[in-house]
C-alpha positions as CSV (number, residue, x, y, z in Angstrom):
1,M,76.4,87.8,68.4
2,K,78.9,86.1,70.7
3,T,78.5,82.1,71.5
4,L,78.6,81.2,74.9
5,F,82.0,79.9,75.1
6,Q,83.1,83.5,73.7
7,F,81.1,85.2,76.3
8,R,82.6,82.9,79.2
9,T,86.4,83.5,77.9
10,Y,85.6,87.2,77.8
11,L,84.3,87.4,81.3
12,R,87.5,85.4,82.3
13,S,89.7,87.8,80.8
14,K,88.1,90.5,82.6
15,T,88.1,88.8,85.7
16,I,92.1,88.2,85.2
17,N,92.4,91.7,84.2
18,T,90.5,93.2,87.0
19,T,92.4,90.8,89.7
20,A,96.2,91.2,88.0
21,L,95.9,95.0,87.8
22,P,96.0,95.4,91.3
23,L,98.2,92.5,92.2
24,C,100.9,94.5,89.6
25,C,100.3,97.6,91.1
26,L,101.1,96.1,94.4
27,I,104.0,94.5,93.4
28,V,105.5,97.5,91.6
29,F,104.7,99.6,94.8
30,S,106.6,97.3,97.0
31,C,109.5,97.1,94.6
32,S,109.6,100.6,94.5
33,S,109.2,101.7,98.1
34,D,111.6,103.9,99.8
35,P,115.1,102.9,99.9
36,Q,115.5,104.3,103.5
37,K,112.9,101.8,104.6
38,R,114.7,98.6,103.4
39,P,116.5,96.1,105.7
40,S,119.9,97.7,104.3
41,P,119.0,101.2,103.6
42,L,120.9,103.1,101.0
43,R,123.4,105.5,102.2
44,S,125.9,107.9,100.9
45,D,128.5,110.5,101.8
46,S,130.2,112.9,99.7
47,T,133.4,115.4,100.1
48,T,136.0,117.4,98.6
49,V,139.3,115.9,98.8
50,H,142.1,118.0,97.8
51,G,139.7,120.0,95.3
52,V,138.4,116.8,93.9
53,A,134.6,115.9,94.5
54,A,134.3,112.2,95.7
55,Y,131.1,110.4,96.3
56,I,130.2,106.8,97.6
57,E,127.1,105.1,97.8
58,F,126.2,101.6,99.6
59,S,123.7,99.7,101.2
60,S,124.0,99.7,104.9
61,P,123.2,96.4,106.7
62,A,122.9,96.0,110.3
63,V,124.5,93.7,112.8
64,K,121.3,92.6,114.4
65,D,122.8,90.6,117.2
66,R,124.7,88.2,114.1
67,K,128.0,87.1,113.9
68,I,129.5,89.4,111.2
69,F,133.3,88.5,110.4
70,G,135.0,85.2,111.2
71,V,135.9,81.9,110.0
72,G,132.9,79.5,108.8
73,P,129.5,79.6,107.5
74,D,127.8,80.9,110.9
75,H,129.6,84.3,109.9
76,L,127.6,86.5,107.7
77,V,130.7,87.7,106.2
78,P,133.4,84.7,106.1
79,Y,137.1,85.5,106.1
80,G,138.9,84.7,102.9
81,E,135.8,85.2,100.8
82,M,134.9,88.0,98.2
83,W,132.4,90.3,99.7
84,R,130.2,93.4,98.0
85,T,131.1,95.3,100.8
86,G,127.6,96.0,101.6
87,A,124.4,94.8,100.7
88,N,122.0,94.7,97.7
89,N,124.1,96.6,94.7
90,A,127.9,96.9,95.1
91,T,129.3,99.6,96.8
92,Y,130.8,102.3,94.5
93,I,132.8,105.3,94.7
94,S,132.5,108.0,92.0
95,I,135.5,110.7,91.9
96,A,135.7,113.6,89.6
97,D,139.4,113.8,88.9
98,N,142.5,111.8,89.2
99,L,143.4,111.0,93.0
100,V,145.9,108.7,94.5
101,I,144.0,106.0,96.8
102,D,146.8,105.0,99.3
103,T,149.7,104.9,97.0
104,I,147.9,103.8,93.5
105,H,146.8,106.3,91.1
106,L,143.3,106.1,90.0
107,D,141.4,107.8,87.3
108,S,138.6,109.9,87.4
109,G,135.3,107.8,87.1
110,S,133.2,105.3,89.0
111,Y,134.3,102.1,90.5
112,S,132.7,99.4,92.6
113,I,134.4,98.3,95.9
114,F,134.8,94.9,96.8
115,T,136.7,93.2,99.6
116,I,138.4,90.2,100.8
117,P,138.1,90.2,104.7
118,N,140.9,88.5,107.0
119,Q,141.5,89.1,110.5
120,D,144.9,90.7,110.1
121,Q,144.7,92.2,106.6
122,W,141.9,93.2,104.2
123,E,142.2,93.2,100.6
124,V,140.1,96.2,99.0
125,I,139.4,96.1,95.3
126,F,138.4,98.9,93.1
127,N,136.5,97.4,89.9
128,R,135.9,99.3,86.8
129,E,132.3,97.9,86.6
130,W,130.9,100.0,89.2
131,E,127.0,99.3,88.6
132,Q,126.2,95.6,89.6
133,W,124.4,93.6,91.7
134,G,126.3,92.1,94.5
135,S,129.6,90.4,93.5
136,Y,127.5,87.7,91.4
137,S,128.9,89.2,88.1
138,Y,132.3,90.4,89.5
139,K,135.3,90.2,87.1
140,D,138.8,90.3,88.1
141,S,139.9,91.2,84.8
142,L,137.8,94.6,85.1
143,D,139.9,95.4,88.4
144,A,141.4,98.9,88.5
145,F,143.8,97.6,91.4
146,R,143.8,96.0,94.8
147,L,145.4,97.1,98.0
148,W,145.7,95.8,101.5
149,V,144.5,97.6,104.7
150,T,145.1,96.6,108.2
151,P,141.9,96.7,110.3
152,R,141.8,98.1,113.8
153,Y,139.2,96.5,116.2
154,A,137.0,98.8,118.6
155,D,135.4,98.2,121.9
156,Q,132.2,99.2,120.8
157,S,130.4,97.8,117.7
158,Q,129.0,100.1,115.0
159,E,125.5,98.8,114.1
160,R,125.2,99.9,110.7
161,M,127.9,99.3,107.9
162,L,129.4,102.9,107.2
163,F,131.5,104.3,104.7
164,Y,132.5,107.7,105.1
165,F,135.2,110.6,104.2
166,A,137.4,112.1,106.8
167,D,141.0,113.5,107.4
168,D,141.5,112.9,103.5
169,S,140.7,109.3,104.0
170,L,137.9,107.0,103.0
171,K,136.8,105.1,106.3
172,F,134.9,102.0,106.8
173,R,133.3,101.0,110.2
174,W,131.0,98.0,110.8
175,D,130.8,95.9,114.0
176,K,134.0,96.2,115.8
177,V,136.1,96.5,112.5
178,R,137.5,99.9,111.3
179,W,140.0,100.8,108.7
180,A,140.7,103.7,106.3
181,I,142.7,104.3,103.1
182,P,144.3,108.0,102.5
183,I,143.4,109.7,99.8
184,N,145.9,112.4,98.1
185,R,146.3,114.4,94.7
186,P,148.8,113.1,92.1
């Protein structure tokens, strides 16, 4: 026979279990919700460049009337600072065979893409650690290579950040910034 103390403890554990279970389910459900309904939805593009399959995946933030690129803390992406080039997980690219990105040989595999934006030039970094959250665990010792691109500025703003393949290039668009990196076979 259970004592009164044991019975109260038993009831408390049942109460905790009956309230904790729905709470845990709610947390799990909300964390695994549709990636397309996130503030920065998951996007991707794929193509075949010179017979080689290429795929890019990124989370696509929106401008939302914010200052995106510029000098100072009032900009979402300040000039001169490392950026994961998107939101959430770092943007990554996968290629099925060796390619030449701009003028640099890149072995088949997956790479995260980071950038250091500036007004006149962006430094684009391909890093061997492709599966990482943001740029928090970025290690320059794992860089495959870095290259420089010159941005163009459009009159019209692109609301959602976009990477895509076109004209044998990897292209980037967000806000009024545009740049492209040519892709070729070795």
